[in-house]
Backbone bond lengths (Angstrom), bond angles and torsions (degrees), N, CA, C in turn:
res aa  C-N    CA-C-N  psi(-1)  N-CA   C-N-CA  omega(-1)  CA-C   N-CA-C  phi
1 M - - - 1.451 - - 1.521 108.18 -
2 S 1.314 116.77 137.31 1.455 120.55 179.95 1.526 110.00 -72.80
3 E 1.333 115.34 154.78 1.465 119.30 -178.73 1.520 112.30 -62.28
4 E 1.331 117.66 -35.53 1.461 118.42 -179.08 1.525 110.89 -66.74
5 N 1.339 118.76 -34.36 1.458 121.09 176.91 1.527 111.62 -71.60
6 Q 1.318 118.02 -27.69 1.459 121.16 178.57 1.515 111.27 -66.20
7 N 1.320 118.61 -23.13 1.458 121.27 179.97 1.523 112.42 -83.12
8 D 1.330 117.50 -15.96 1.451 121.55 -179.20 1.522 110.57 -73.44
9 I 1.323 115.95 141.39 1.456 121.80 173.38 1.527 106.55 -96.29
10 V 1.318 116.47 129.34 1.454 122.51 -178.23 1.524 108.37 -104.81
11 E 1.311 117.08 133.37 1.460 121.77 175.19 1.533 107.35 -83.94
12 V 1.330 116.34 109.98 1.459 123.25 -173.52 1.528 110.55 -79.35
13 E 1.340 115.79 144.31 1.460 122.17 -179.76 1.529 110.59 -128.21
14 I 1.321 116.64 150.22 1.461 122.47 175.87 1.528 109.09 -61.74
15 G 1.339 116.21 135.83 1.454 121.93 173.36 1.514 115.88 85.63
16 K 1.327 119.12 -7.87 1.466 121.30 177.00 1.529 108.76 -94.02
17 K 1.339 115.55 145.24 1.470 121.33 179.69 1.520 109.46 -89.94
18 Y 1.355 114.95 138.21 1.466 121.31 -179.09 1.523 110.69 -131.98
19 L 1.322 115.08 143.45 1.457 122.75 169.96 1.518 106.28 -94.37
20 I 1.338 116.44 127.08 1.466 123.02 -175.03 1.523 108.23 -120.00
21 G 1.332 117.55 137.95 1.459 120.99 177.03 1.516 111.59 -144.19
22 N 1.318 114.99 166.17 1.468 119.97 177.94 1.523 109.76 -76.35
23 Y 1.316 116.14 131.51 1.467 122.54 -179.24 1.535 110.52 -74.45
24 L 1.325 116.44 -40.11 1.461 121.57 179.39 1.527 110.31 -99.11
25 K 1.322 116.49 146.40 1.457 121.38 179.81 1.529 110.65 -65.99
26 K 1.334 114.72 150.19 1.463 123.74 174.81 1.522 112.79 61.71
27 M 1.322 116.96 34.16 1.465 121.10 -178.65 1.526 111.58 -121.07
28 Y 1.330 117.82 16.30 1.461 123.20 179.65 1.524 107.29 -112.95
29 V 1.331 116.98 117.37 1.466 121.33 -173.28 1.527 109.83 -127.17
30 E 1.325 115.59 130.93 1.466 121.62 173.65 1.523 108.38 -111.71
31 R 1.339 115.36 137.87 1.465 120.48 176.68 1.525 108.85 -126.48
32 E 1.328 114.44 134.51 1.460 119.72 175.58 1.521 107.64 -121.98
33 F 1.330 115.05 140.37 1.458 121.64 -174.05 1.525 109.43 -114.07
34 F 1.348 115.47 130.82 1.461 122.22 -178.84 1.524 109.46 -121.36
35 R 1.325 116.14 135.91 1.466 122.64 179.22 1.524 108.53 -115.01
36 H 1.338 115.95 138.56 1.459 120.43 179.38 1.528 109.70 -70.06
37 E 1.342 115.93 139.60 1.464 120.96 -176.49 1.524 113.53 -59.51
38 S 1.328 117.90 -42.56 1.468 120.08 -175.86 1.531 113.64 -102.83
39 N 1.312 116.94 -8.95 1.467 121.89 178.17 1.527 108.68 -131.53
40 P 1.337 118.11 82.64 1.466 120.83 -171.89 1.527 115.28 -63.73
41 N 1.318 118.34 -13.22 1.468 120.26 176.28 1.525 112.48 -83.89
42 W 1.329 116.86 -9.50 1.457 120.74 176.98 1.526 107.40 -86.74
43 I 1.308 116.00 113.67 1.463 120.66 -176.96 1.528 109.73 -126.67
44 V 1.317 115.56 132.33 1.459 122.90 174.53 1.531 106.75 -109.73
45 T 1.321 116.21 129.08 1.459 121.72 175.15 1.523 107.93 -109.17
46 V 1.321 115.96 126.05 1.463 121.74 176.81 1.524 106.99 -107.11
47 E 1.326 116.04 120.84 1.467 121.89 -179.63 1.524 108.67 -112.09
48 V 1.340 115.63 124.90 1.462 121.26 178.59 1.526 108.10 -118.04
49 G 1.326 116.09 122.86 1.458 121.61 177.58 1.515 110.08 -99.15
50 W 1.322 115.63 136.20 1.456 121.97 -176.70 1.525 110.54 -119.94
51 R 1.324 116.04 147.63 1.464 120.52 173.33 1.523 109.60 -61.58
52 G 1.324 116.16 -37.94 1.456 119.93 178.75 1.508 111.86 -154.32
53 G 1.320 114.73 157.10 1.453 120.96 176.97 1.511 110.44 -162.03
54 Q 1.317 114.94 160.53 1.454 120.75 -177.73 1.515 109.82 -138.78
55 V 1.331 116.27 148.08 1.451 123.49 174.94 1.526 108.62 -133.73
56 L 1.320 116.39 157.42 1.455 122.23 174.31 1.525 108.22 -106.01
57 I 1.320 116.47 130.81 1.461 121.99 -178.99 1.522 108.87 -134.43
58 T 1.338 115.39 136.88 1.458 122.13 171.63 1.526 107.04 -121.65
59 P 1.330 118.55 103.07 1.472 120.15 -179.74 1.533 110.82 -61.74
60 T 1.337 115.63 136.16 1.462 120.66 -177.32 1.525 113.31 -109.82
61 N 1.338 117.25 -6.19 1.465 120.51 179.58 1.531 109.40 -154.94
62 Q 1.322 116.55 172.13 1.464 121.21 -175.70 1.523 112.43 -65.85
63 D 1.332 118.06 -33.97 1.469 120.16 177.69 1.527 111.04 -60.61
64 E 1.339 116.72 -42.13 1.468 120.29 178.62 1.522 111.13 -67.64
65 V 1.333 117.46 -38.13 1.469 121.10 176.43 1.524 109.67 -60.72
66 D 1.331 116.88 -47.43 1.464 121.34 -179.93 1.525 111.48 -61.60
67 Q 1.331 116.29 -42.47 1.463 120.81 179.92 1.532 110.68 -61.03
68 L 1.316 116.88 -43.74 1.465 120.90 -179.01 1.526 111.48 -71.83
69 N 1.312 117.75 -39.83 1.468 120.33 175.50 1.530 110.86 -61.14
70 N 1.324 117.53 -44.86 1.473 121.58 -179.87 1.521 112.46 -65.40
71 A 1.340 117.74 -33.46 1.466 121.59 -178.32 1.530 111.95 -65.11
72 Q 1.314 117.07 -20.78 1.465 120.19 178.33 1.530 111.80 -72.69
73 Y 1.333 116.90 -11.53 1.462 122.45 -179.89 1.532 112.10 -117.69
74 A 1.320 118.51 9.89 1.461 123.01 -172.08 1.530 112.51 -64.70
75 E 1.323 114.66 150.14 1.468 122.26 171.72 1.531 108.78 -80.11
76 S 1.326 117.90 163.32 1.463 121.82 -173.27 1.526 113.88 -65.11
77 D 1.338 118.47 -19.22 1.464 119.65 -179.91 1.531 112.51 -95.62
78 Q 1.317 117.72 -0.27 1.458 120.93 179.61 1.520 110.41 -85.45
79 E 1.346 115.83 143.69 1.456 121.66 -178.37 1.525 110.77 -102.86
80 F 1.328 115.82 137.02 1.451 123.14 172.84 1.525 106.72 -114.54
81 D 1.333 117.09 123.59 1.459 122.69 -175.05 1.524 110.57 -111.30
82 P 1.337 118.37 97.09 1.464 120.62 -179.87 1.526 113.30 -60.52
83 Y 1.346 117.63 -27.84 1.457 121.18 -179.23 1.526 111.93 -67.00
84 S 1.316 118.14 -13.59 1.461 120.47 178.83 1.532 111.91 -78.82
85 F 1.321 117.15 -7.85 1.460 121.43 179.55 1.528 109.71 -89.46
86 E 1.320 115.59 142.17 1.460 120.74 -179.23 1.529 111.39 -64.41
87 E 1.333 117.42 -41.57 1.463 121.50 179.52 1.530 109.12 -113.87
88 F 1.327 114.36 95.36 1.464 122.90 -176.21 1.520 108.49 -137.28
89 E 1.330 116.83 140.92 1.462 120.40 171.48 1.524 109.41 -148.32
90 P 1.334 116.18 137.52 1.462 119.34 175.61 1.519 109.85 -62.07
91 D 1.325 116.86 147.85 1.465 120.89 177.64 1.519 110.62 -114.37
92 S 1.340 117.10 -62.76 1.461 119.10 -177.67 1.526 110.61 -160.93
93 T 1.323 114.52 159.48 1.464 122.52 171.76 1.518 106.92 -137.95
94 W 1.337 116.48 158.67 1.450 119.11 177.63 1.528 110.40 -152.16
95 D 1.305 113.83 150.79 1.454 123.79 174.10 1.529 111.97 58.48
96 G 1.329 115.50 71.06 1.465 120.24 176.17 1.514 111.13 -58.51
97 C 1.323 116.20 133.74 1.469 121.43 -175.70 1.525 113.35 -107.94
98 W 1.340 117.51 -31.15 1.461 119.74 -179.96 1.513 109.72 -158.55
99 T 1.325 113.94 157.97 1.458 122.53 170.44 1.519 106.83 -135.79
100 D 1.329 116.16 124.44 1.463 122.11 178.45 1.519 108.97 -122.48
101 Y 1.335 115.58 152.73 1.460 122.43 -179.33 1.524 108.74 -122.44
102 F 1.321 115.02 136.05 1.466 121.31 178.83 1.519 108.14 -128.69
103 F 1.338 116.07 148.66 1.459 121.59 -176.14 1.518 110.53 -124.39
104 S 1.336 115.56 144.18 1.461 119.55 177.80 1.528 109.38 -65.06
105 E 1.327 115.70 151.09 1.464 121.17 -179.39 1.521 111.89 -62.90
106 S 1.329 117.36 -26.00 1.463 121.08 -177.76 1.534 112.73 -77.68
107 M 1.331 117.11 -10.25 1.463 120.15 -179.16 1.524 109.91 -78.55
108 P 1.353 117.59 126.75 1.469 119.85 178.37 1.531 111.60 -59.65
109 E 1.310 114.99 149.58 1.462 121.02 -178.33 1.530 111.92 -57.49
110 E 1.337 116.85 -37.74 1.474 120.23 179.99 1.527 110.52 -62.08
111 E 1.341 116.91 -40.91 1.467 120.23 179.22 1.524 110.39 -68.46
112 Q 1.315 116.91 -40.10 1.463 120.20 177.40 1.528 110.42 -59.03
113 E 1.317 116.29 -44.75 1.465 121.04 -179.65 1.528 111.46 -64.64
114 R 1.335 117.11 -40.20 1.467 121.65 179.52 1.532 110.17 -63.31
115 V 1.318 116.15 -46.91 1.465 120.68 -178.97 1.528 110.39 -67.92
116 Q 1.330 116.70 -44.60 1.470 120.89 -179.86 1.525 110.80 -59.62
117 A 1.322 117.54 -44.12 1.467 121.02 -179.68 1.532 110.39 -62.44
118 A 1.321 117.29 -42.76 1.467 120.61 179.77 1.529 110.37 -65.57
119 L 1.326 117.36 -42.73 1.458 120.97 -179.10 1.526 112.46 -68.08
120 E 1.318 117.35 -35.68 1.466 120.88 -180.00 1.524 111.56 -66.89
121 E 1.317 116.78 -24.22 1.462 120.41 175.33 1.519 110.65 -83.14
122 D 1.348 116.36 6.35 1.471 122.93 178.02 1.520 113.28 57.76
123 G 1.323 116.81 27.29 1.456 118.74 176.41 1.510 113.95 75.42
124 D 1.311 118.24 14.45 1.460 121.28 -179.71 1.524 108.42 -82.19
125 D 1.343 115.80 108.66 1.469 119.44 -179.91 1.531 111.69 -98.75
126 G 1.333 116.81 16.45 1.453 120.81 179.45 1.518 112.96 91.96
127 E 1.322 116.82 -22.35 1.456 120.69 -179.59 1.524 112.10 -107.76
128 E 1.316 116.27 -37.70 1.462 120.27 -177.40 1.525 109.40 -155.91
129 W 1.346 115.35 157.18 1.451 120.52 175.39 1.518 107.65 -89.14
130 L 1.338 117.50 123.70 1.454 121.15 -174.86 1.527 113.49 -96.88
131 G 1.330 118.09 -30.67 1.453 119.87 -173.17 1.523 110.20 78.24
132 Y 1.333 116.24 163.17 1.460 119.07 -172.99 1.525 112.97 -64.49
133 F 1.338 118.52 -38.51 1.459 120.36 -177.07 1.532 110.74 -62.46
134 S 1.332 116.44 -53.79 1.459 120.45 -179.52 1.516 111.73 -64.28
135 L 1.310 116.72 -38.72 1.458 120.18 179.60 1.525 110.64 -61.30
136 L 1.322 117.31 -49.94 1.464 120.60 -179.52 1.526 111.24 -64.58
137 E 1.328 116.98 -43.33 1.468 120.70 -175.80 1.533 112.35 -75.62
138 E 1.329 117.75 -45.93 1.458 120.82 -171.07 1.524 114.31 -90.14
139 R 1.321 117.40 -28.50 1.467 119.57 -173.60 1.536 114.16 -110.44
140 L 1.336 116.69 -30.01 1.462 118.73 -170.18 1.525 114.80 -110.98
141 G 1.325 118.16 -2.13 1.458 120.53 173.97 1.518 115.57 81.63
142 Y 1.324 117.90 26.41 1.466 121.57 178.58 1.524 109.01 -110.19
143 R 1.342 115.97 151.00 1.456 121.86 177.75 1.524 109.91 -126.47
144 S 1.319 115.94 134.31 1.453 121.13 176.68 1.527 108.75 -65.54
145 F 1.347 116.48 133.58 1.462 118.52 179.26 1.525 113.32 -129.77
146 D 1.320 118.09 -10.24 1.457 119.29 179.21 1.525 108.63 -165.05
147 M 1.332 114.52 161.55 1.458 120.88 178.66 1.517 107.67 -151.99
148 D 1.322 116.66 149.96 1.457 119.43 172.25 1.517 110.05 -146.81
149 T 1.308 114.33 165.03 1.458 122.76 178.87 1.516 107.57 -129.28
150 I 1.308 116.54 134.90 1.465 121.75 176.47 1.525 107.81 -126.61
151 I 1.324 115.29 132.12 1.463 120.73 172.00 1.518 105.87 -110.09
152 Y 1.323 116.32 123.76 1.461 121.36 -179.48 1.524 109.43 -92.78
153 G 1.318 115.20 137.65 1.454 120.51 176.87 1.514 112.59 79.69
154 R 1.300 113.20 -162.01 1.470 121.78 -176.21 1.525 111.76 -64.12
155 V 1.332 115.96 144.73 1.462 121.21 173.02 1.519 109.10 -114.13
156 W 1.331 116.20 153.87 1.461 120.48 168.76 1.517 107.23 -100.97
157 V 1.316 115.52 152.04 1.460 122.59 -175.39 1.531 108.46 -131.67
158 Q 1.322 115.56 131.94 1.459 120.69 177.60 1.526 108.46 -131.76
159 S 1.315 117.04 129.61 1.459 122.47 177.25 1.527 109.30 -67.01
160 V 1.328 116.98 139.88 1.462 122.46 -178.54 1.517 107.67 -119.83
161 E 1.325 115.80 134.09 1.462 120.12 174.68 1.519 108.31 -71.96
162 D 1.332 117.36 128.14 1.462 122.08 179.57 1.526 109.12 -69.92
163 E 1.352 115.98 130.20 1.463 121.35 -176.52 1.511 112.87 -85.91
164 S 1.337 119.13 -1.19 1.469 119.83 -176.89 1.506 112.94 -85.26
């Protein structure tokens, strides 16, 4: 989307598809949650911050229209949650800026240290680079159980022609 179109405010309507993105850089965050197979209270949250990202949303009711219209005027500390929409799908992300790991309070310190040490090595087991998902799932006994996306601050909105 061109920068001049990002400044336009779009009047959102029920049933129309829109491409949504973060107006400010480094304000698109994805979080994935992993639960340990034998200790379900042990949860690792992986947070990835992106310079930019986009989602597709089709508002299905007036509350969703209002939420999307208001997000075009949001302050930088306000959160926009695309997963709260009934018809939502991720589109793209680019230029990852950070990855942080968080642990549930119920996880023993020894387990936190074991997982943190493995993740800090970026999943490099000497033979291949696994990445955090494969490392947690294949080597450390955790399973992904949820994911969310948060856009902080103002969003830009662009109408999308439906391809169906």
